N, CA, C and O atoms as a CHARMM CRD file, in Angstrom:
* protein
*
  320
    1    1 MET  N     11.08000  27.66800 -10.09400 PROA 1      0.00000
    2    1 MET  CA    10.45000  26.41400 -10.68800 PROA 1      0.00000
    3    1 MET  C     11.22400  25.06700 -10.75700 PROA 1      0.00000
    4    1 MET  O     10.80200  23.96400 -10.41100 PROA 1      0.00000
    5    2 ALA  N     12.51200  25.39700 -11.30400 PROA 2      0.00000
    6    2 ALA  CA    13.21700  24.36900 -11.36900 PROA 2      0.00000
    7    2 ALA  C     13.45700  23.40200 -10.44100 PROA 2      0.00000
    8    2 ALA  O     13.42500  22.18200 -10.60400 PROA 2      0.00000
    9    3 PRO  N     13.76600  24.19200  -9.19100 PROA 3      0.00000
   10    3 PRO  CA    14.04400  22.91300  -8.06200 PROA 3      0.00000
   11    3 PRO  C     12.60800  21.95700  -7.61900 PROA 3      0.00000
   12    3 PRO  O     12.54400  20.77500  -7.28100 PROA 3      0.00000
   13    4 GLN  N     11.58600  22.93300  -7.76600 PROA 4      0.00000
   14    4 GLN  CA    10.33600  22.09400  -7.51900 PROA 4      0.00000
   15    4 GLN  C     10.22700  20.85100  -8.23700 PROA 4      0.00000
   16    4 GLN  O      9.97500  19.73000  -7.79700 PROA 4      0.00000
   17    5 ALA  N     10.52700  21.34600  -9.77600 PROA 5      0.00000
   18    5 ALA  CA    10.66800  20.01500 -10.79900 PROA 5      0.00000
   19    5 ALA  C     11.34700  19.00400 -10.42600 PROA 5      0.00000
   20    5 ALA  O     10.81100  17.90100 -10.32400 PROA 5      0.00000
   21    6 LEU  N     12.55900  19.19100 -10.17500 PROA 6      0.00000
   22    6 LEU  CA    13.56000  18.53400  -9.85400 PROA 6      0.00000
   23    6 LEU  C     13.24600  17.31800  -8.70900 PROA 6      0.00000
   24    6 LEU  O     13.63900  16.15100  -8.71200 PROA 6      0.00000
   25    7 ALA  N     12.35000  18.06700  -7.68000 PROA 7      0.00000
   26    7 ALA  CA    12.21700  17.42200  -6.58400 PROA 7      0.00000
   27    7 ALA  C     10.87600  16.30800  -6.88500 PROA 7      0.00000
   28    7 ALA  O     10.93600  15.11200  -6.59900 PROA 7      0.00000
   29    8 MET  N      9.94200  16.83400  -7.38000 PROA 8      0.00000
   30    8 MET  CA     9.02400  15.96800  -8.07000 PROA 8      0.00000
   31    8 MET  C      9.53400  14.94200  -8.77200 PROA 8      0.00000
   32    8 MET  O      9.06900  13.83700  -8.49300 PROA 8      0.00000
   33    9 MET  N     10.46500  15.00700  -9.71100 PROA 9      0.00000
   34    9 MET  CA    11.17000  13.89400 -10.44500 PROA 9      0.00000
   35    9 MET  C     11.92100  12.84700  -9.95000 PROA 9      0.00000
   36    9 MET  O     12.16100  11.79500 -10.54100 PROA 9      0.00000
   37   10 ASN  N     12.38600  13.25900  -8.53600 PROA 10     0.00000
   38   10 ASN  CA    13.39800  12.61700  -8.01100 PROA 10     0.00000
   39   10 ASN  C     12.72200  12.07200  -6.24500 PROA 10     0.00000
   40   10 ASN  O     13.14500  11.22100  -5.46200 PROA 10     0.00000
   41   11 SER  N     11.61800  12.95500  -6.17200 PROA 11     0.00000
   42   11 SER  CA    11.02200  12.20800  -4.79600 PROA 11     0.00000
   43   11 SER  C     10.78900  10.88500  -4.56800 PROA 11     0.00000
   44   11 SER  O     10.00000  10.30000  -5.31000 PROA 11     0.00000
   45   12 GLU  N     11.29400  10.34400  -3.73400 PROA 12     0.00000
   46   12 GLU  CA    10.96600   8.72600  -3.62800 PROA 12     0.00000
   47   12 GLU  C      9.84900   8.65300  -3.27700 PROA 12     0.00000
   48   12 GLU  O      9.55000   7.46000  -3.32800 PROA 12     0.00000
   49   13 PHE  N      8.71500   9.44700  -2.81400 PROA 13     0.00000
   50   13 PHE  CA     7.16000   9.36700  -2.51200 PROA 13     0.00000
   51   13 PHE  C      6.52700   9.35300  -3.56400 PROA 13     0.00000
   52   13 PHE  O      5.52600   8.64800  -3.69800 PROA 13     0.00000
   53   14 THR  N      7.05700  10.23600  -4.63300 PROA 14     0.00000
   54   14 THR  CA     6.60900  10.85300  -5.97500 PROA 14     0.00000
   55   14 THR  C      6.72600   9.65500  -6.68100 PROA 14     0.00000
   56   14 THR  O      5.69900   9.32900  -7.27600 PROA 14     0.00000
   57   15 LEU  N      7.95700   8.69200  -6.81600 PROA 15     0.00000
   58   15 LEU  CA     8.46900   7.53200  -7.32400 PROA 15     0.00000
   59   15 LEU  C      7.35900   6.56700  -6.98200 PROA 15     0.00000
   60   15 LEU  O      6.64300   6.10000  -7.86700 PROA 15     0.00000
   61   16 ALA  N      7.20600   6.25600  -5.67300 PROA 16     0.00000
   62   16 ALA  CA     6.27300   5.59400  -5.25100 PROA 16     0.00000
   63   16 ALA  C      5.08800   5.48100  -5.61000 PROA 16     0.00000
   64   16 ALA  O      4.57900   4.44500  -6.03500 PROA 16     0.00000
   65   17 GLN  N      4.36700   6.89600  -5.42100 PROA 17     0.00000
   66   17 GLN  CA     3.22900   6.85300  -6.10300 PROA 17     0.00000
   67   17 GLN  C      2.99400   6.59200  -7.54600 PROA 17     0.00000
   68   17 GLN  O      2.13500   5.89100  -8.08100 PROA 17     0.00000
   69   18 ALA  N      3.89200   7.26800  -8.02600 PROA 18     0.00000
   70   18 ALA  CA     3.83000   6.72200  -9.81600 PROA 18     0.00000
   71   18 ALA  C      3.87900   5.13200 -10.06700 PROA 18     0.00000
   72   18 ALA  O      3.09100   4.64700 -10.87900 PROA 18     0.00000
   73   19 GLU  N      4.85400   4.26300  -9.33500 PROA 19     0.00000
   74   19 GLU  CA     4.38400   2.70300  -9.17500 PROA 19     0.00000
   75   19 GLU  C      3.06500   2.47100  -8.84600 PROA 19     0.00000
   76   19 GLU  O      2.40200   1.63000  -9.45400 PROA 19     0.00000
   77   20 GLN  N      2.64600   3.09300  -8.00100 PROA 20     0.00000
   78   20 GLN  CA     1.14300   2.55600  -7.55700 PROA 20     0.00000
   79   20 GLN  C      0.17900   3.00000  -8.63800 PROA 20     0.00000
   80   20 GLN  O     -0.63900   2.15700  -9.00700 PROA 20     0.00000
   81   21 PHE  N      0.15400   4.25500  -9.22500 PROA 21     0.00000
   82   21 PHE  CA    -0.52800   4.84700 -10.35100 PROA 21     0.00000
   83   21 PHE  C     -0.52700   3.44700 -11.56600 PROA 21     0.00000
   84   21 PHE  O     -1.42900   3.04000 -12.30000 PROA 21     0.00000
   85   22 ALA  N      0.74300   3.02600 -11.39500 PROA 22     0.00000
   86   22 ALA  CA     0.95800   2.38500 -12.81200 PROA 22     0.00000
   87   22 ALA  C      0.22100   0.93900 -12.39600 PROA 22     0.00000
   88   22 ALA  O     -0.51500   0.38400 -13.21200 PROA 22     0.00000
   89   23 ALA  N      0.41800   0.48300 -11.34000 PROA 23     0.00000
   90   23 ALA  CA    -0.31600  -0.66700 -10.80200 PROA 23     0.00000
   91   23 ALA  C     -1.79900  -0.72700 -10.86900 PROA 23     0.00000
   92   23 ALA  O     -2.47400  -1.71200 -11.16800 PROA 23     0.00000
   93   24 ARG  N     -2.14700   0.27100 -10.60100 PROA 24     0.00000
   94   24 ARG  CA    -3.85600   0.46400 -10.84200 PROA 24     0.00000
   95   24 ARG  C     -4.11600   0.31800 -12.32400 PROA 24     0.00000
   96   24 ARG  O     -4.90500  -0.49400 -12.80700 PROA 24     0.00000
   97   25 ILE  N     -3.34700   1.21900 -13.02800 PROA 25     0.00000
   98   25 ILE  CA    -3.96800   0.76700 -14.71800 PROA 25     0.00000
   99   25 ILE  C     -3.63200  -0.24900 -14.57700 PROA 25     0.00000
  100   25 ILE  O     -4.56900  -1.00400 -14.31900 PROA 25     0.00000
  101   26 ARG  N     -2.49000  -0.80600 -14.62500 PROA 26     0.00000
  102   26 ARG  CA    -2.29200  -2.27500 -15.24400 PROA 26     0.00000
  103   26 ARG  C     -3.59900  -3.49800 -14.47200 PROA 26     0.00000
  104   26 ARG  O     -4.00200  -4.48400 -15.09000 PROA 26     0.00000
  105   27 LYS  N     -3.93900  -3.22900 -13.44700 PROA 27     0.00000
  106   27 LYS  CA    -5.12300  -4.08100 -13.06100 PROA 27     0.00000
  107   27 LYS  C     -6.14600  -3.65000 -13.79400 PROA 27     0.00000
  108   27 LYS  O     -6.66700  -4.61100 -14.36100 PROA 27     0.00000
  109   28 GLN  N     -6.64200  -2.69800 -14.02800 PROA 28     0.00000
  110   28 GLN  CA    -7.82500  -2.49000 -15.11300 PROA 28     0.00000
  111   28 GLN  C     -7.68700  -3.27200 -16.10500 PROA 28     0.00000
  112   28 GLN  O     -8.76100  -3.79700 -16.40100 PROA 28     0.00000
  113   29 ASN  N     -6.77200  -3.60200 -16.79600 PROA 29     0.00000
  114   29 ASN  CA    -6.53200  -4.40900 -17.94300 PROA 29     0.00000
  115   29 ASN  C     -7.07500  -3.61900 -18.87100 PROA 29     0.00000
  116   29 ASN  O     -7.92300  -4.12800 -19.60400 PROA 29     0.00000
  117   30 ALA  N     -6.74300  -2.30700 -19.04100 PROA 30     0.00000
  118   30 ALA  CA    -7.30900  -1.35400 -20.05000 PROA 30     0.00000
  119   30 ALA  C     -6.83900  -1.74500 -21.46400 PROA 30     0.00000
  120   30 ALA  O     -5.68200  -2.15100 -21.57500 PROA 30     0.00000
  121   31 GLU  N     -7.53000  -1.67400 -22.42400 PROA 31     0.00000
  122   31 GLU  CA    -6.77500  -1.91200 -23.73900 PROA 31     0.00000
  123   31 GLU  C     -5.77500  -0.95600 -24.45200 PROA 31     0.00000
  124   31 GLU  O     -5.10900  -1.18000 -25.46300 PROA 31     0.00000
  125   32 SER  N     -5.83500   0.27100 -23.60900 PROA 32     0.00000
  126   32 SER  CA    -5.07400   1.59200 -24.04800 PROA 32     0.00000
  127   32 SER  C     -4.64100   1.99100 -22.36500 PROA 32     0.00000
  128   32 SER  O     -5.35000   2.76000 -21.71500 PROA 32     0.00000
  129   33 PRO  N     -3.47000   1.39800 -21.82200 PROA 33     0.00000
  130   33 PRO  CA    -2.97000   1.98000 -20.74400 PROA 33     0.00000
  131   33 PRO  C     -2.85100   3.20500 -20.64000 PROA 33     0.00000
  132   33 PRO  O     -3.15100   3.75300 -19.57900 PROA 33     0.00000
  133   34 VAL  N     -2.43900   3.83900 -21.59900 PROA 34     0.00000
  134   34 VAL  CA    -2.18200   5.47500 -21.71700 PROA 34     0.00000
  135   34 VAL  C     -3.45200   6.06700 -21.63900 PROA 34     0.00000
  136   34 VAL  O     -3.61700   7.05200 -20.92000 PROA 34     0.00000
  137   35 GLU  N     -4.44200   5.54200 -22.34700 PROA 35     0.00000
  138   35 GLU  CA    -6.08200   6.22600 -22.33300 PROA 35     0.00000
  139   35 GLU  C     -6.82100   6.22600 -20.85400 PROA 35     0.00000
  140   35 GLU  O     -7.73400   6.88500 -20.35600 PROA 35     0.00000
  141   36 MET  N     -5.94400   5.12800 -20.39300 PROA 36     0.00000
  142   36 MET  CA    -6.57600   4.96200 -18.96500 PROA 36     0.00000
  143   36 MET  C     -5.75600   6.00600 -17.89900 PROA 36     0.00000
  144   36 MET  O     -6.13700   6.53200 -16.85300 PROA 36     0.00000
  145   37 ALA  N     -4.84500   6.05200 -18.41300 PROA 37     0.00000
  146   37 ALA  CA    -3.87300   7.10500 -17.42400 PROA 37     0.00000
  147   37 ALA  C     -4.28700   8.65200 -17.68100 PROA 37     0.00000
  148   37 ALA  O     -4.37600   9.48200 -16.77500 PROA 37     0.00000
  149   38 TRP  N     -4.52000   8.90600 -19.00900 PROA 38     0.00000
  150   38 TRP  CA    -5.08200  10.24600 -19.16300 PROA 38     0.00000
  151   38 TRP  C     -6.76000  10.42000 -18.53400 PROA 38     0.00000
  152   38 TRP  O     -7.29600  11.46100 -18.15400 PROA 38     0.00000
  153   39 GLN  N     -7.29600   9.14100 -18.57700 PROA 39     0.00000
  154   39 GLN  CA    -8.68300   9.42700 -18.34800 PROA 39     0.00000
  155   39 GLN  C     -8.70600   9.63300 -16.59700 PROA 39     0.00000
  156   39 GLN  O     -9.39000  10.55000 -16.14300 PROA 39     0.00000
  157   40 ILE  N     -8.08600   8.92100 -15.85500 PROA 40     0.00000
  158   40 ILE  CA    -7.71000   9.13800 -14.26000 PROA 40     0.00000
  159   40 ILE  C     -7.02900  10.42800 -13.97000 PROA 40     0.00000
  160   40 ILE  O     -7.46000  11.12300 -13.05000 PROA 40     0.00000
  161   41 ALA  N     -5.95300  10.83100 -14.70700 PROA 41     0.00000
  162   41 ALA  CA    -5.28800  11.83400 -14.35500 PROA 41     0.00000
  163   41 ALA  C     -6.11300  13.32000 -14.78800 PROA 41     0.00000
  164   41 ALA  O     -6.20900  14.20600 -13.93800 PROA 41     0.00000
  165   42 PHE  N     -6.52900  13.45500 -15.78600 PROA 42     0.00000
  166   42 PHE  CA    -7.02500  14.37400 -16.39500 PROA 42     0.00000
  167   42 PHE  C     -8.60800  14.52500 -16.71000 PROA 42     0.00000
  168   42 PHE  O     -9.26500  15.54100 -16.94000 PROA 42     0.00000
  169   43 GLY  N     -8.95700  13.28500 -16.64800 PROA 43     0.00000
  170   43 GLY  CA   -10.54600  13.31800 -16.73300 PROA 43     0.00000
  171   43 GLY  C    -10.80700  13.62700 -18.24700 PROA 43     0.00000
  172   43 GLY  O    -11.89100  14.10000 -18.58900 PROA 43     0.00000
  173   44 ARG  N     -9.87600  13.37600 -19.10000 PROA 44     0.00000
  174   44 ARG  CA    -9.99500  13.31400 -20.59200 PROA 44     0.00000
  175   44 ARG  C     -9.33200  12.31900 -21.21400 PROA 44     0.00000
  176   44 ARG  O     -8.71600  11.42900 -20.62700 PROA 44     0.00000
  177   45 SER  N     -9.46600  12.47300 -22.72600 PROA 45     0.00000
  178   45 SER  CA    -8.81300  11.43400 -23.26200 PROA 45     0.00000
  179   45 SER  C     -7.66000  12.00000 -24.01400 PROA 45     0.00000
  180   45 SER  O     -7.88200  13.09900 -24.52300 PROA 45     0.00000
  181   46 PRO  N     -6.55700  11.52500 -24.18300 PROA 46     0.00000
  182   46 PRO  CA    -5.10100  12.06300 -24.78600 PROA 46     0.00000
  183   46 PRO  C     -5.55100  12.51400 -26.32900 PROA 46     0.00000
  184   46 PRO  O     -6.18300  11.75600 -27.06400 PROA 46     0.00000
  185   47 SER  N     -5.20300  13.63600 -26.64800 PROA 47     0.00000
  186   47 SER  CA    -5.17200  13.65400 -28.00300 PROA 47     0.00000
  187   47 SER  C     -4.49900  13.01200 -29.08200 PROA 47     0.00000
  188   47 SER  O     -3.30100  12.82200 -28.87200 PROA 47     0.00000
  189   48 ALA  N     -4.94000  12.63000 -30.17100 PROA 48     0.00000
  190   48 ALA  CA    -3.68000  11.77000 -31.36100 PROA 48     0.00000
  191   48 ALA  C     -2.12700  11.86300 -30.73300 PROA 48     0.00000
  192   48 ALA  O     -1.50500  10.84400 -30.43600 PROA 48     0.00000
  193   49 VAL  N     -1.71700  12.87400 -30.61100 PROA 49     0.00000
  194   49 VAL  CA    -0.26900  13.34100 -30.66000 PROA 49     0.00000
  195   49 VAL  C     -0.13500  13.13000 -29.13900 PROA 49     0.00000
  196   49 VAL  O      1.00600  12.68700 -29.00600 PROA 49     0.00000
  197   50 GLU  N     -0.60100  13.20100 -28.15000 PROA 50     0.00000
  198   50 GLU  CA    -0.25500  12.74900 -26.95500 PROA 50     0.00000
  199   50 GLU  C     -0.31500  10.99700 -26.75700 PROA 50     0.00000
  200   50 GLU  O      0.38600  10.29200 -26.03100 PROA 50     0.00000
  201   51 GLN  N     -1.36200  10.63400 -27.63900 PROA 51     0.00000
  202   51 GLN  CA    -1.59700   9.22100 -27.43000 PROA 51     0.00000
  203   51 GLN  C     -0.03800   8.38200 -28.04600 PROA 51     0.00000
  204   51 GLN  O      0.66600   7.55300 -27.47000 PROA 51     0.00000
  205   52 ARG  N      0.08300   8.92300 -29.24600 PROA 52     0.00000
  206   52 ARG  CA     1.34500   8.32600 -29.93700 PROA 52     0.00000
  207   52 ARG  C      2.52100   8.61200 -28.99700 PROA 52     0.00000
  208   52 ARG  O      3.23400   7.78200 -28.43100 PROA 52     0.00000
  209   53 THR  N      2.58400   9.91200 -28.94300 PROA 53     0.00000
  210   53 THR  CA     3.90200  10.21000 -27.83700 PROA 53     0.00000
  211   53 THR  C      4.04800   9.40400 -26.53000 PROA 53     0.00000
  212   53 THR  O      5.15400   9.00500 -26.16600 PROA 53     0.00000
  213   54 ALA  N      2.99400   9.18300 -25.87200 PROA 54     0.00000
  214   54 ALA  CA     3.09200   8.53700 -24.68600 PROA 54     0.00000
  215   54 ALA  C      3.34000   7.32700 -24.80700 PROA 54     0.00000
  216   54 ALA  O      4.22800   6.80000 -24.13800 PROA 54     0.00000
  217   55 GLU  N      2.54400   6.60200 -25.75400 PROA 55     0.00000
  218   55 GLU  CA     2.71300   5.03000 -26.08900 PROA 55     0.00000
  219   55 GLU  C      4.16500   4.62300 -26.43100 PROA 55     0.00000
  220   55 GLU  O      4.64700   3.54700 -26.07800 PROA 55     0.00000
  221   56 ASP  N      4.89700   5.66300 -27.22000 PROA 56     0.00000
  222   56 ASP  CA     6.27000   5.65600 -27.63500 PROA 56     0.00000
  223   56 ASP  C      7.16900   5.73300 -26.49300 PROA 56     0.00000
  224   56 ASP  O      8.17800   5.02900 -26.46200 PROA 56     0.00000
  225   57 TYR  N      6.77800   6.80900 -25.23700 PROA 57     0.00000
  226   57 TYR  CA     7.55600   6.77700 -24.19800 PROA 57     0.00000
  227   57 TYR  C      7.47200   5.64200 -23.20100 PROA 57     0.00000
  228   57 TYR  O      8.48400   5.33100 -22.57200 PROA 57     0.00000
  229   58 VAL  N      6.26400   4.97000 -23.00900 PROA 58     0.00000
  230   58 VAL  CA     6.18400   3.66700 -22.55800 PROA 58     0.00000
  231   58 VAL  C      6.99600   2.60200 -23.07700 PROA 58     0.00000
  232   58 VAL  O      7.71800   1.90600 -22.36300 PROA 58     0.00000
  233   59 ARG  N      6.87400   2.47100 -24.36200 PROA 59     0.00000
  234   59 ARG  CA     7.88100   1.29900 -24.97900 PROA 59     0.00000
  235   59 ARG  C      9.54700   1.83800 -24.83300 PROA 59     0.00000
  236   59 ARG  O     10.48200   1.04800 -24.70700 PROA 59     0.00000
  237   60 ARG  N      9.65600   2.90900 -24.86700 PROA 60     0.00000
  238   60 ARG  CA    11.29600   3.49800 -24.45700 PROA 60     0.00000
  239   60 ARG  C     11.01700   3.12300 -22.89800 PROA 60     0.00000
  240   60 ARG  O     11.60000   2.08000 -22.60200 PROA 60     0.00000
  241   61 ASN  N     10.37500   3.62100 -21.95600 PROA 61     0.00000
  242   61 ASN  CA    10.88100   3.60200 -20.50800 PROA 61     0.00000
  243   61 ASN  C      9.76900   2.90500 -20.10100 PROA 61     0.00000
  244   61 ASN  O      9.58200   1.95300 -20.85900 PROA 61     0.00000
  245   62 SER  N      8.84500   2.98500 -19.10800 PROA 62     0.00000
  246   62 SER  CA     7.89200   2.11500 -18.63500 PROA 62     0.00000
  247   62 SER  C      6.58300   2.97100 -18.30500 PROA 62     0.00000
  248   62 SER  O      6.70300   4.18200 -18.12100 PROA 62     0.00000
  249   63 LEU  N      5.40300   2.38400 -18.23400 PROA 63     0.00000
  250   63 LEU  CA     4.08000   2.57000 -17.44900 PROA 63     0.00000
  251   63 LEU  C      4.45500   3.69000 -16.43700 PROA 63     0.00000
  252   63 LEU  O      4.24600   4.88600 -16.64400 PROA 63     0.00000
  253   64 ALA  N      5.06900   3.14000 -15.25100 PROA 64     0.00000
  254   64 ALA  CA     5.54900   3.94000 -14.07200 PROA 64     0.00000
  255   64 ALA  C      6.27200   4.93400 -14.41000 PROA 64     0.00000
  256   64 ALA  O      6.18000   5.92200 -13.68200 PROA 64     0.00000
  257   65 ARG  N      7.12000   5.00000 -15.48200 PROA 65     0.00000
  258   65 ARG  CA     7.79300   6.32100 -15.71300 PROA 65     0.00000
  259   65 ARG  C      6.99300   7.57700 -16.53900 PROA 65     0.00000
  260   65 ARG  O      7.22100   8.78500 -16.61400 PROA 65     0.00000
  261   66 LEU  N      5.95900   6.71200 -17.11200 PROA 66     0.00000
  262   66 LEU  CA     5.18800   7.61600 -18.12900 PROA 66     0.00000
  263   66 LEU  C      4.13200   8.42100 -16.56600 PROA 66     0.00000
  264   66 LEU  O      3.92700   9.59900 -16.27400 PROA 66     0.00000
  265   67 CYS  N      3.77900   7.37500 -16.02900 PROA 67     0.00000
  266   67 CYS  CA     2.83300   8.11300 -14.65000 PROA 67     0.00000
  267   67 CYS  C      3.58300   9.02900 -13.89400 PROA 67     0.00000
  268   67 CYS  O      2.94800   9.85700 -13.24100 PROA 67     0.00000
  269   68 LEU  N      5.03000   9.04600 -13.84600 PROA 68     0.00000
  270   68 LEU  CA     5.79700  10.25000 -12.91900 PROA 68     0.00000
  271   68 LEU  C      5.69600  11.30800 -13.82000 PROA 68     0.00000
  272   68 LEU  O      5.21000  12.38000 -13.46000 PROA 68     0.00000
  273   69 LEU  N      6.26600  11.04800 -15.40700 PROA 69     0.00000
  274   69 LEU  CA     5.67200  12.29100 -16.02100 PROA 69     0.00000
  275   69 LEU  C      4.68700  13.28000 -16.08900 PROA 69     0.00000
  276   69 LEU  O      4.73600  14.50800 -16.16300 PROA 69     0.00000
  277   70 ILE  N      3.36000  12.08200 -16.02700 PROA 70     0.00000
  278   70 ILE  CA     1.94400  12.72700 -15.74700 PROA 70     0.00000
  279   70 ILE  C      1.94000  13.69400 -14.73500 PROA 70     0.00000
  280   70 ILE  O      1.53700  14.85600 -14.78000 PROA 70     0.00000
  281   71 PHE  N      2.56700  12.89900 -13.58500 PROA 71     0.00000
  282   71 PHE  CA     2.32200  13.79300 -12.22200 PROA 71     0.00000
  283   71 PHE  C      3.05100  15.01400 -12.31000 PROA 71     0.00000
  284   71 PHE  O      2.88200  15.88400 -11.45600 PROA 71     0.00000
  285   72 ASN  N      4.03000  15.20200 -13.48000 PROA 72     0.00000
  286   72 ASN  CA     4.99500  16.44700 -13.55200 PROA 72     0.00000
  287   72 ASN  C      4.01700  17.16100 -14.45100 PROA 72     0.00000
  288   72 ASN  O      4.41700  18.32400 -14.39600 PROA 72     0.00000
  289   73 MET  N      3.18500  17.14300 -15.08000 PROA 73     0.00000
  290   73 MET  CA     2.59500  17.78700 -16.06700 PROA 73     0.00000
  291   73 MET  C      1.63300  19.18800 -15.76700 PROA 73     0.00000
  292   73 MET  O      0.75600  19.19800 -14.90200 PROA 73     0.00000
  293   74 ASN  N      1.87400  20.05000 -16.40700 PROA 74     0.00000
  294   74 ASN  CA     1.32100  21.30600 -15.89700 PROA 74     0.00000
  295   74 ASN  C     -0.06700  21.07700 -15.68900 PROA 74     0.00000
  296   74 ASN  O     -0.55900  21.59400 -14.68600 PROA 74     0.00000
  297   75 GLU  N     -0.83700  20.36500 -16.48100 PROA 75     0.00000
  298   75 GLU  CA    -2.39900  20.14700 -16.56100 PROA 75     0.00000
  299   75 GLU  C     -2.77300  19.30400 -15.20900 PROA 75     0.00000
  300   75 GLU  O     -3.88900  19.34800 -14.69100 PROA 75     0.00000
  301   76 PHE  N     -1.67400  18.53000 -14.71500 PROA 76     0.00000
  302   76 PHE  CA    -1.91900  17.74000 -13.50900 PROA 76     0.00000
  303   76 PHE  C     -1.69100  18.78600 -12.13200 PROA 76     0.00000
  304   76 PHE  O     -2.41500  18.78600 -11.13700 PROA 76     0.00000
  305   77 ILE  N     -0.59400  19.58800 -12.34000 PROA 77     0.00000
  306   77 ILE  CA    -0.18800  20.20100 -10.92800 PROA 77     0.00000
  307   77 ILE  C     -1.23000  21.41900 -10.79300 PROA 77     0.00000
  308   77 ILE  O     -1.65800  21.79700  -9.70200 PROA 77     0.00000
  309   78 TYR  N     -1.62500  22.04700 -12.15300 PROA 78     0.00000
  310   78 TYR  CA    -2.31500  23.37500 -11.87400 PROA 78     0.00000
  311   78 TYR  C     -3.55000  23.30900 -12.36400 PROA 78     0.00000
  312   78 TYR  O     -3.79800  22.71300 -13.41200 PROA 78     0.00000
  313   79 VAL  N     -4.79400  24.15500 -11.37100 PROA 79     0.00000
  314   79 VAL  CA    -5.85200  23.98900 -11.83500 PROA 79     0.00000
  315   79 VAL  C     -6.31000  25.23600 -12.64000 PROA 79     0.00000
  316   79 VAL  O     -6.26400  26.34700 -12.11200 PROA 79     0.00000
  317   80 ASP  N     -6.67400  25.09500 -13.69300 PROA 80     0.00000
  318   80 ASP  CA    -7.20900  25.94700 -14.50700 PROA 80     0.00000
  319   80 ASP  C     -8.27700  26.98000 -14.08400 PROA 80     0.00000
  320   80 ASP  O     -8.74200  27.76100 -14.91400 PROA 80     0.00000
C-alpha cells in the first residue's frame, strides 16, 4: 500500500489534477474553499475538526496541496 500512496502523492498526473481541482474551487469564489472542496470530493460538508485542520493546512501550504491530500484520503479512493 505504501508504494501506491507514494505514487499518488508524487505522480505528475495527480499533481496536475490537484492544481485543476484547486483552480475549479477558486473559480467558484466560495466563501470557504475547504467547504467547497469537501462538497465536490465527498458530497458532504467537513466536520468542524476537518474544517479547522484543512484551513490550517491551506494556510501552511496551498489549496492545491490540500486537493492533493484529498485525492489521497481513503474516503476519496475507496467506496464504502
